[in-house]
C-alpha positions as CSV (number, residue, x, y, z in Angstrom):
1,M,65.3,-18.4,-22.9
2,K,64.4,-21.9,-20.7
3,A,64.8,-25.6,-21.4
4,G,64.2,-29.0,-19.8
5,F,66.9,-31.0,-18.0
6,S,66.6,-34.2,-16.0
7,V,69.3,-33.5,-13.4
8,I,68.9,-32.2,-9.9
9,V,71.4,-29.3,-9.8
10,E,72.9,-27.6,-6.7
11,P,76.2,-25.8,-6.3
12,M,79.1,-28.3,-6.7
13,N,76.7,-31.3,-6.5
14,I,74.9,-33.1,-9.2
15,T,72.5,-36.0,-8.5
16,P,70.7,-37.9,-11.3
17,I,67.0,-38.3,-10.9
18,K,67.3,-42.0,-11.4
19,T,68.8,-42.4,-8.0
20,N,65.6,-41.2,-6.4
21,P,63.5,-44.2,-5.4
22,N,60.3,-42.1,-5.4
23,F,60.6,-41.0,-9.0
24,F,57.2,-42.3,-10.1
25,S,55.4,-41.0,-7.0
26,A,57.0,-37.6,-7.6
27,L,55.8,-37.7,-11.2
28,M,52.2,-38.1,-10.2
29,N,52.0,-35.6,-7.3
30,K,50.2,-32.2,-7.5
31,R,53.5,-30.2,-7.6
32,M,54.2,-31.6,-11.1
33,L,50.7,-30.5,-12.2
34,I,51.5,-27.0,-10.9
35,C,54.7,-27.1,-12.9
36,I,52.6,-27.7,-16.1
37,F,50.6,-24.6,-15.4
38,T,53.6,-22.5,-14.5
39,G,55.4,-23.5,-17.7
40,F,52.3,-22.8,-19.9
41,S,51.7,-19.4,-18.2
42,S,55.3,-18.4,-18.6
43,G,55.7,-19.4,-22.2
44,L,52.5,-18.1,-23.7
45,P,53.2,-14.3,-23.5
46,L,56.8,-14.6,-24.7
47,Y,55.8,-16.7,-27.7
48,I,53.1,-14.1,-28.5
49,L,55.9,-11.4,-28.7
50,V,58.5,-13.5,-30.6
51,S,56.2,-15.4,-32.9
52,L,52.7,-14.0,-33.3
53,L,53.6,-10.3,-33.2
54,P,56.2,-10.5,-36.0
55,A,53.8,-12.6,-38.2
56,W,51.1,-10.0,-37.7
57,L,53.4,-7.1,-38.5
58,R,54.8,-8.8,-41.6
59,S,51.4,-9.8,-42.9
60,E,50.3,-6.2,-42.6
61,G,53.2,-4.9,-44.7
62,V,55.7,-3.7,-42.0
63,D,59.3,-3.9,-43.3
64,L,61.9,-6.3,-41.8
65,K,64.0,-3.5,-40.3
66,A,61.1,-2.3,-38.2
67,I,60.2,-5.9,-37.2
68,G,63.8,-6.5,-36.2
69,L,63.8,-3.4,-34.0
70,F,60.7,-4.7,-32.3
71,A,63.0,-7.1,-30.5
72,L,63.9,-4.2,-28.2
73,I,60.4,-4.4,-26.6
74,Q,61.7,-7.4,-24.8
75,L,64.2,-5.4,-22.8
76,P,62.3,-6.1,-19.6
77,F,63.5,-9.8,-19.9
78,T,67.1,-8.5,-19.7
79,W,66.6,-6.1,-16.8
80,K,64.2,-8.1,-14.6
81,F,66.9,-8.8,-12.1
82,I,66.7,-5.1,-11.1
83,W,63.2,-5.3,-9.7
84,A,63.3,-9.0,-8.8
85,P,64.4,-8.2,-5.2
86,L,61.1,-6.4,-4.7
87,F,59.3,-9.7,-5.2
88,D,61.5,-11.3,-2.5
89,R,61.1,-8.4,0.0
90,Y,57.4,-7.4,-0.3
91,A,54.0,-8.9,-0.6
92,L,51.0,-7.0,-2.0
93,P,48.0,-6.5,0.3
94,L,45.3,-8.3,-1.7
95,G,43.4,-9.9,1.2
96,K,43.9,-12.8,3.4
97,K,43.0,-15.5,0.9
98,L,45.4,-14.0,-1.7
99,G,48.1,-13.0,0.8
100,G,51.7,-14.0,0.5
101,R,54.6,-12.7,-1.7
102,R,54.3,-15.2,-4.5
103,R,50.6,-15.5,-5.1
104,S,49.9,-11.7,-4.8
105,W,52.5,-10.8,-7.3
106,L,51.5,-13.7,-9.6
107,L,47.9,-12.5,-9.7
108,V,48.8,-8.9,-10.5
109,T,51.2,-9.9,-13.4
110,Q,48.8,-12.4,-14.8
111,L,45.8,-10.1,-14.8
112,G,48.0,-7.4,-16.4
113,L,48.8,-9.8,-19.2
114,L,45.1,-10.8,-19.6
115,L,44.1,-7.2,-20.0
116,T,47.0,-5.8,-22.2
117,L,47.3,-8.7,-24.7
118,P,43.9,-8.2,-26.4
119,I,44.5,-4.4,-26.8
120,L,47.3,-5.1,-29.3
121,G,44.8,-6.3,-31.9
122,I,42.7,-3.1,-32.0
123,F,45.5,-1.1,-33.6
124,H,46.7,-1.0,-37.2
125,P,50.4,-1.7,-37.7
126,Q,50.8,0.8,-40.5
127,L,49.2,3.6,-38.6
128,D,49.9,2.8,-34.9
129,I,53.3,1.2,-34.9
130,W,54.6,3.2,-31.9
131,T,51.4,2.6,-29.9
132,I,51.8,-1.1,-30.6
133,A,55.5,-0.9,-29.5
134,Y,54.5,0.7,-26.2
135,F,51.8,-1.9,-25.4
136,S,54.1,-4.7,-26.5
137,A,56.8,-3.4,-24.0
138,L,54.1,-3.4,-21.3
139,V,53.3,-7.0,-22.1
140,A,57.0,-7.8,-21.9
141,F,57.2,-6.2,-18.5
142,F,54.3,-8.2,-17.1
143,S,55.7,-11.4,-18.7
144,A,59.2,-10.9,-17.3
145,S,57.8,-10.1,-13.9
146,Q,55.6,-13.2,-13.9
147,D,58.7,-15.3,-14.9
148,V,60.6,-14.0,-11.8
149,V,57.8,-15.0,-9.5
150,L,57.1,-18.3,-11.1
151,D,60.8,-19.3,-11.0
152,A,60.9,-18.5,-7.3
153,Y,57.6,-20.2,-6.6
154,R,58.6,-23.3,-8.4
155,R,61.9,-23.4,-6.5
156,E,60.1,-23.1,-3.1
157,I,57.4,-25.7,-3.6
158,L,59.7,-28.4,-5.0
159,P,61.8,-30.5,-2.6
160,D,65.4,-31.0,-3.7
161,H,64.8,-34.5,-5.1
162,E,62.1,-33.1,-7.4
163,L,63.9,-30.1,-8.8
164,G,65.2,-31.8,-12.0
165,L,61.8,-33.4,-12.8
166,G,59.8,-30.3,-11.9
167,N,61.9,-28.0,-14.1
168,T,61.8,-30.5,-17.0
169,I,58.0,-30.5,-16.9
170,H,57.9,-26.7,-16.5
171,V,60.0,-26.0,-19.6
172,N,58.3,-28.6,-21.8
173,A,55.0,-27.0,-20.9
174,Y,56.7,-23.7,-21.7
175,K,57.5,-24.9,-25.2
176,I,54.0,-26.5,-25.7
177,A,52.5,-23.1,-24.9
178,G,54.2,-21.9,-28.1
179,L,51.7,-23.9,-30.1
180,V,48.9,-21.4,-29.2
181,P,50.5,-18.2,-30.7
182,G,52.8,-20.0,-33.1
183,S,50.2,-22.4,-34.6
184,L,46.6,-22.0,-33.5
185,S,46.7,-18.2,-33.7
186,L,48.3,-18.2,-37.1
187,I,45.6,-20.6,-38.5
188,L,42.9,-18.4,-37.0
189,A,44.4,-15.3,-38.6
190,D,43.6,-16.8,-42.0
191,H,39.9,-16.8,-41.0
192,L,39.3,-14.2,-38.4
193,P,40.3,-10.5,-37.9
194,W,43.4,-9.8,-35.9
195,D,41.6,-8.3,-32.9
196,S,39.7,-11.6,-32.5
197,V,42.9,-13.5,-32.8
198,F,44.6,-11.6,-30.0
199,L,41.6,-11.8,-27.8
200,I,41.3,-15.6,-28.2
201,T,45.1,-16.0,-27.6
202,A,44.9,-13.8,-24.5
203,L,42.2,-16.0,-23.0
204,F,44.7,-18.8,-22.7
205,M,46.1,-16.9,-19.7
206,L,43.0,-18.0,-17.7
207,P,44.4,-21.5,-16.7
208,G,47.4,-19.8,-15.0
209,I,45.1,-17.4,-13.1
210,V,43.0,-20.2,-11.9
211,M,46.1,-22.0,-10.7
212,T,47.2,-18.9,-8.8
213,L,43.8,-18.7,-7.1
214,L,43.8,-22.4,-6.1
215,V,47.4,-23.1,-5.0
216,Q,48.8,-22.4,-1.5
217,E,51.6,-19.9,-0.7
218,P,54.9,-21.8,-0.3
219,A,56.3,-22.2,3.2
220,L,59.1,-19.9,4.1
221,K,62.2,-22.0,4.8
222,N,64.9,-19.3,4.9
223,G,62.8,-16.3,5.9
224,T,62.7,-13.1,3.9
225,P,65.2,-10.3,3.4
226,K,65.0,-7.9,6.4
227,T,65.5,-4.9,4.2
228,L,65.3,-4.0,0.5
229,R,69.1,-3.3,0.5
230,A,69.7,-6.9,1.7
231,A,67.4,-8.3,-1.0
232,V,69.4,-6.3,-3.6
233,V,73.0,-6.5,-2.5
234,E,73.5,-9.9,-0.9
235,P,72.8,-12.2,-3.9
236,F,75.4,-10.3,-6.0
237,Q,78.0,-10.2,-3.1
238,E,77.6,-14.0,-2.6
239,F,78.1,-14.8,-6.4
240,I,81.2,-12.6,-6.7
241,G,82.6,-13.7,-3.4
242,R,82.2,-17.4,-4.3
243,R,83.6,-17.2,-7.8
244,G,86.0,-14.2,-7.7
245,V,85.7,-11.2,-9.9
246,K,87.5,-12.6,-13.0
247,S,85.8,-15.9,-12.9
248,A,82.4,-14.3,-12.4
249,L,82.8,-12.0,-15.4
250,T,83.9,-14.9,-17.5
251,I,80.8,-16.9,-16.5
252,L,78.6,-13.9,-17.3
253,A,80.2,-13.5,-20.7
254,F,79.6,-17.1,-21.5
255,I,76.0,-16.9,-20.5
256,F,75.6,-14.0,-22.9
257,L,77.4,-15.6,-25.8
258,Y,76.6,-19.3,-25.7
259,K,73.2,-19.0,-27.5
260,L,73.8,-15.7,-29.3
261,G,74.1,-17.2,-32.8
262,D,71.1,-19.4,-32.5
263,S,69.0,-16.6,-31.0
264,M,69.8,-14.3,-33.9
265,A,69.2,-17.0,-36.4
266,T,65.6,-17.6,-35.2
267,A,64.7,-14.0,-34.4
268,L,63.0,-13.4,-37.8
269,A,62.0,-17.1,-38.4
270,T,58.3,-16.4,-39.2
271,P,59.1,-13.5,-41.6
272,F,61.7,-15.7,-43.2
273,Y,59.1,-18.5,-43.8
274,L,56.7,-15.9,-45.2
275,D,59.4,-14.6,-47.6
276,M,60.1,-18.1,-48.8
277,G,56.5,-18.3,-50.0
278,F,54.9,-20.3,-47.2
279,S,51.4,-19.4,-46.1
280,K,50.4,-18.7,-42.5
281,T,48.5,-22.0,-42.4
282,E,51.5,-23.9,-43.6
283,I,53.7,-22.2,-41.0
284,G,51.1,-22.9,-38.3
285,L,50.7,-26.6,-39.2
286,I,54.2,-27.6,-40.3
287,A,56.9,-25.2,-39.2
288,K,55.7,-24.7,-35.6
289,N,54.9,-28.4,-34.9
290,A,58.1,-29.5,-36.6
291,G,60.0,-27.2,-34.2
292,L,58.2,-28.1,-31.0
293,W,58.4,-31.8,-30.6
294,P,62.1,-32.2,-31.7
295,S,62.9,-29.5,-29.2
296,V,61.0,-31.3,-26.4
297,I,62.7,-34.6,-27.4
298,G,66.1,-32.9,-27.5
299,G,65.6,-31.5,-24.0
300,I,64.6,-34.8,-22.5
301,L,67.4,-36.7,-24.3
302,G,69.8,-33.9,-23.3
303,G,68.9,-34.4,-19.6
304,I,69.4,-38.2,-19.8
305,W,72.7,-37.8,-21.8
306,M,74.1,-35.4,-19.2
307,M,73.7,-38.1,-16.6
308,K,76.3,-40.1,-18.6
309,I,78.8,-37.4,-19.7
310,G,78.3,-34.5,-17.2
311,I,77.5,-30.9,-17.8
312,N,80.8,-29.8,-19.1
313,R,81.0,-32.2,-22.0
314,A,77.3,-31.8,-22.7
315,L,77.9,-28.0,-23.2
316,W,80.6,-28.9,-25.8
317,I,78.7,-31.6,-27.7
318,F,75.3,-30.0,-27.6
319,G,76.6,-26.6,-28.4
320,A,78.4,-28.0,-31.5
321,I,75.1,-29.7,-32.7
322,Q,73.3,-26.4,-32.0
323,M,75.8,-24.5,-34.2
324,I,75.7,-26.9,-37.1
325,A,71.9,-26.9,-37.1
326,I,71.9,-23.1,-37.9
327,L,73.4,-23.9,-41.3
328,G,70.2,-25.8,-42.2
329,F,68.5,-22.4,-42.5
330,A,71.1,-21.2,-44.9
331,W,70.5,-24.2,-47.0
332,L,66.7,-23.8,-46.9
333,A,67.1,-20.2,-48.1
334,G,68.6,-21.5,-51.3
335,A,66.2,-24.5,-51.6
336,G,63.1,-22.4,-51.8
337,H,59.5,-23.5,-51.2
338,S,59.4,-27.1,-50.0
339,L,57.2,-28.3,-47.2
340,F,59.3,-31.4,-46.6
341,W,62.6,-29.6,-46.3
342,L,60.9,-26.8,-44.2
343,G,59.9,-29.4,-41.6
344,A,63.2,-31.3,-41.8
345,V,65.4,-28.2,-41.3
346,I,63.3,-26.7,-38.6
347,G,63.2,-30.1,-36.8
348,L,66.9,-30.5,-36.9
349,E,67.5,-27.0,-35.6
350,A,64.9,-27.4,-32.8
351,F,66.5,-30.7,-31.8
352,G,69.9,-29.1,-31.5
353,V,68.4,-26.2,-29.5
354,G,66.7,-28.7,-27.2
355,L,70.0,-30.3,-26.5
356,G,71.9,-27.1,-26.1
357,T,69.4,-25.4,-23.8
358,A,69.2,-28.6,-21.6
359,A,72.9,-28.2,-20.8
360,F,72.7,-24.4,-20.7
361,V,70.0,-24.3,-18.1
362,A,71.6,-27.1,-16.1
363,Y,74.8,-24.9,-16.0
364,I,72.9,-21.8,-14.9
365,A,71.2,-23.8,-12.1
366,H,74.6,-25.2,-11.1
367,T,75.9,-21.7,-10.8
368,T,73.0,-20.4,-8.7
369,N,73.1,-20.5,-4.9
370,P,69.8,-21.9,-3.6
371,L,69.8,-19.2,-0.8
372,Y,69.4,-16.5,-3.5
373,T,67.6,-18.3,-6.2
374,A,65.1,-15.6,-7.2
375,T,67.5,-12.8,-7.8
376,Q,70.5,-14.8,-9.0
377,F,68.4,-16.8,-11.4
378,A,66.8,-13.6,-12.6
379,L,70.2,-12.1,-13.2
380,F,71.5,-15.1,-15.2
381,T,68.3,-15.5,-17.3
382,S,68.2,-11.8,-17.9
383,L,71.7,-11.9,-19.3
384,A,70.8,-14.9,-21.5
385,A,67.9,-12.9,-22.8
386,V,70.1,-10.0,-24.0
387,P,70.7,-11.5,-27.4
388,R,67.0,-12.0,-27.9
389,T,66.5,-8.3,-27.4
390,V,69.5,-6.1,-28.1
391,A,71.4,-8.2,-30.6
392,N,68.2,-9.4,-32.4
393,S,67.1,-5.8,-33.0
394,A,69.8,-5.6,-35.7
395,T,68.8,-8.8,-37.5
396,G,66.4,-7.0,-39.9
397,Y,69.2,-4.7,-41.0
398,L,71.6,-7.6,-41.4
399,V,69.1,-9.5,-43.6
400,E,68.5,-6.5,-45.7
401,Y,72.3,-6.1,-46.2
402,F,73.4,-9.7,-46.6
403,G,70.3,-11.5,-47.7
404,W,68.9,-14.5,-45.9
405,Q,71.5,-17.1,-46.8
406,Q,74.6,-15.1,-45.8
407,F,72.8,-13.9,-42.7
408,F,72.4,-17.5,-41.4
409,I,76.1,-18.2,-42.2
410,L,77.0,-15.1,-40.1
411,C,74.9,-16.4,-37.2
412,F,76.9,-19.6,-37.3
413,V,80.2,-17.6,-37.1
414,I,78.8,-15.5,-34.2
415,A,78.2,-18.7,-32.2
416,I,81.9,-19.5,-32.2
417,P,83.0,-17.2,-29.3
418,G,80.6,-18.7,-26.9
419,M,82.0,-22.2,-27.7
420,L,85.6,-20.9,-27.2
421,L,84.7,-19.7,-23.7
422,L,84.0,-23.3,-22.7
423,L,87.8,-23.7,-22.4
424,K,87.5,-21.5,-19.3
425,V,84.1,-22.1,-17.8
426,A,83.6,-25.8,-18.6
427,P,86.8,-27.6,-19.7
428,W,86.3,-30.9,-21.4
429,S,88.6,-32.8,-19.1
430,Q,86.8,-31.6,-15.9
431,D,83.4,-32.6,-14.7
């Protein structure tokens, strides 16, 4: 998953944005506008898979076990580092005006999403569940591939002093994109058939396609890998050589575990709200909005706070807040139907997640070598996405066995190992 942070991060060097005298001019340039479009295009298909798809399946009578297993369709997000080197090495021959590695791959992945997303709505969940799973996996593949290219493109067009600001804008636009499938589409579902809902939702990919057609290919600063082998091997060799095998494995374990508990707790959020008796319109108007804006505010405040306390201490403090917020869902499961407490609990959890992901993404960027951003960033974000796919696939079974309240308490306990690894990867006393 992604989040905003207001710190320019490079290996072993952290520079706050506020030291940049051209902050306001950077805020108003066209690169920041591009970051808005990249964030929206990146977030929309993922939120369709994690928010709209489960709501559709649950409203059509699919049981929680099957919905939980649908998390496995997101496996492309965990394996995207495997084909990420292809995007560094090759460009698709789409003509002179659409030439270049980044724009050619972007156009193909975005058109793939525009075509496959509406197809989902023509099937019936009770009769075509496997067909829906296949097309959902195809959507996940196009979405994960688009993320790889967008991350690389954003890194290449942003000068170093705009990295923090550009990524903050990108991830906030990413979250705002969740309003479409998580709010607008759910409201439309109370008034329109599902095939129309998926078609309307898919059309929100058009702004990203227009952006791809209008922007320029970024200039090559470090050249391209000479061979496919170089594009595959060198990023991994550099990471292990720089960190050492033991330290590298510890870092990878931390990236996997830090947000595991929170990811599992929110995997079946929409079915949970439905089981608590909330209507789709109530979820669309209250739950999704109450989760979005506190998350955005948490991300911005997290970036500012990190300037004061550093990444290490931010990981400790923000991670603890993120853990405690999970318990709010356990309390809500016992409180029952209450619009006020629904908004309050979701807002608190989203604020904690905004803080936690701000520090988490800053740590990932700090760990990445700019010379191999595309592949290394894909590796780290792929690993961070594993809980959202593999671990989350068991959540339906856990809820059926434990019940909602005990399930959320279990998610709180599962978050503890990631916090303990901070002793090794980000000691409190070191910055």
